[in-house]
RODO-2510 file (C-alpha; in nm, 4 decimals, decimal comma):
residues 108
     n   res          X          Y          Z
     1     m     6,3494     0,2215    -3,8672
     2     k     6,3859     0,2030    -4,2449
     3     n     6,1302     0,3926    -4,4782
     4     g     5,8899     0,4108    -4,1806
     5     v     5,8879     0,0328    -4,1114
     6     v     5,9514    -0,1030    -3,7638
     7     n     6,1116    -0,4543    -3,7173
     8     g     5,9646    -0,5054    -4,0816
     9     r     5,6175    -0,4250    -3,9810
    10     q     5,4226    -0,1170    -4,0916
    11     r     5,2669     0,0972    -3,8346
    12     l     4,8790     0,1506    -3,8977
    13     m     4,6355     0,3420    -3,7148
    14     v     4,2641     0,2858    -3,7653
    15     f     4,0045     0,5451    -3,6714
    16     q     3,6583     0,3854    -3,6175
    17     q     3,3243     0,4987    -3,4756
    18     n     3,0940     0,2579    -3,2786
    19     g     3,2565    -0,0250    -3,4339
    20     s     3,2335     0,0913    -3,8168
    21     g     3,5931    -0,0547    -3,8940
    22     e     3,5666    -0,3769    -3,7129
    23     p     3,5275    -0,6143    -4,0140
    24     k     3,8139    -0,4521    -4,1773
    25     i     4,0231    -0,4556    -3,8443
    26     a     3,9531    -0,8430    -3,8043
    27     g     4,0864    -0,8789    -4,1873
    28     l     4,3934    -0,6783    -4,1160
    29     r     4,4737    -0,9036    -3,7802
    30     k     4,3900    -1,2194    -3,9461
    31     y     4,5646    -1,1801    -4,2882
    32     g     4,8225    -0,9270    -4,2056
    33     g     4,9002    -0,9663    -3,8440
    34     e     5,2615    -1,0401    -3,9061
    35     l     5,2969    -0,7487    -4,1452
    36     f     5,1249    -0,4655    -3,9414
    37     e     5,1712    -0,2865    -3,5990
    38     l     4,7866    -0,2013    -3,5593
    39     e     4,6602     0,0719    -3,3346
    40     v     4,2990     0,1185    -3,3134
    41     v     4,1307     0,4511    -3,2037
    42     n     3,7613     0,3824    -3,0972
    43     i     3,5143     0,6803    -3,0630
    44     d     3,2168     0,5193    -2,9067
    45     v     2,9886     0,8107    -2,7966
    46     a     2,6887     0,9975    -2,9357
    47     l     2,8041     1,3204    -3,1318
    48     p     2,6092     1,6278    -3,2054
    49     t     2,5553     1,6853    -3,6048
    50     i     2,8336     1,9482    -3,6096
    51     l     3,1663     1,9499    -3,4131
    52     d     3,3238     2,2874    -3,4041
    53     n     3,6293     2,1117    -3,2054
    54     t     3,7248     1,7735    -3,2647
    55     s     4,0274     1,7743    -3,0386
    56     d     3,8284     1,6125    -2,7710
    57     y     3,7887     1,2944    -2,9920
    58     l     4,1262     1,3170    -3,2020
    59     p     4,4763     1,2405    -3,0626
    60     e     4,7013     1,5417    -3,0488
    61     d     4,9743     1,3792    -3,2215
    62     i     4,9898     1,1025    -3,4728
    63     s     5,2913     0,8820    -3,5490
    64     c     5,2287     0,6087    -3,7806
    65     d     5,2900     0,5117    -4,1462
    66     l     4,9262     0,4889    -4,2807
    67     v     4,5935     0,5891    -4,1348
    68     l     4,2709     0,4157    -4,2156
    69     d     3,9551     0,6236    -4,1641
    70     f     3,6291     0,4441    -4,0826
    71     l     3,4969     0,7256    -3,8974
    72     r     3,1229     0,8133    -3,9746
    73     h     3,1320     1,1835    -3,8723
    74     n     3,2430     1,4235    -4,1268
    75     d     3,4031     1,6564    -3,8871
    76     l     3,6253     1,4039    -3,7503
    77     s     3,7385     1,2783    -4,0963
    78     a     3,7988     1,6381    -4,2169
    79     d     4,0248     1,7227    -3,9182
    80     l     4,1915     1,3739    -3,9051
    81     a     4,3003     1,4329    -4,2768
    82     a     4,4077     1,7684    -4,1933
    83     l     4,6300     1,6542    -3,8916
    84     c     4,7550     1,3679    -4,1235
    85     a     4,8415     1,5942    -4,4005
    86     q     5,0577     1,8278    -4,1828
    87     k     5,2704     1,5262    -4,0879
    88     d     5,2767     1,3703    -4,4342
    89     i     5,1000     1,0527    -4,3254
    90     p     4,8728     0,9127    -4,6075
    91     v     4,5053     0,8408    -4,5167
    92     i     4,2638     0,5948    -4,6687
    93     a     3,9198     0,7012    -4,6258
    94     s     3,7044     0,4892    -4,8511
    95     g     3,3775     0,6537    -4,9953
    96     k     3,4529     0,9917    -4,8192
    97     k     3,3957     1,3469    -4,9998
    98     i     3,6892     1,4959    -4,8653
    99     s     3,9766     1,6597    -5,0641
   100     c     4,3245     1,6779    -4,8697
   101     k     4,6815     1,6255    -4,9497
   102     g     4,7905     1,2562    -4,8995
   103     l     4,4149     1,1550    -4,8623
   104     v     4,2737     0,8658    -5,0799
   105     t     3,9153     0,8157    -5,1003
   106     p     3,8417     0,5145    -5,3249
   107     p     3,4659     0,4411    -5,4136
   108     t     3,2839     0,1837    -5,2053
***
């Protein structure tokens, strides 16, 4: 492994809720299939407005080079960003209003 790249491929984890990232995931597979090792985490259950504990929905540990956040629930996104910050994993969460180390929130 060199600079977080395994066999020449970056390891990406994509978090989506009820198919919210499917168009982007399809694009990654179509145009970057040879460049990325892609793991998709689907959260496809109805959630309450406020989640006090997101551990039932997010993995305990994350190991990748980059996380893409297409989650719709703010509590999930905030806790995912905090988990990634602890591990120095950058997160791209387009359109979110979360402030955290290593989090990029480009406008949509």
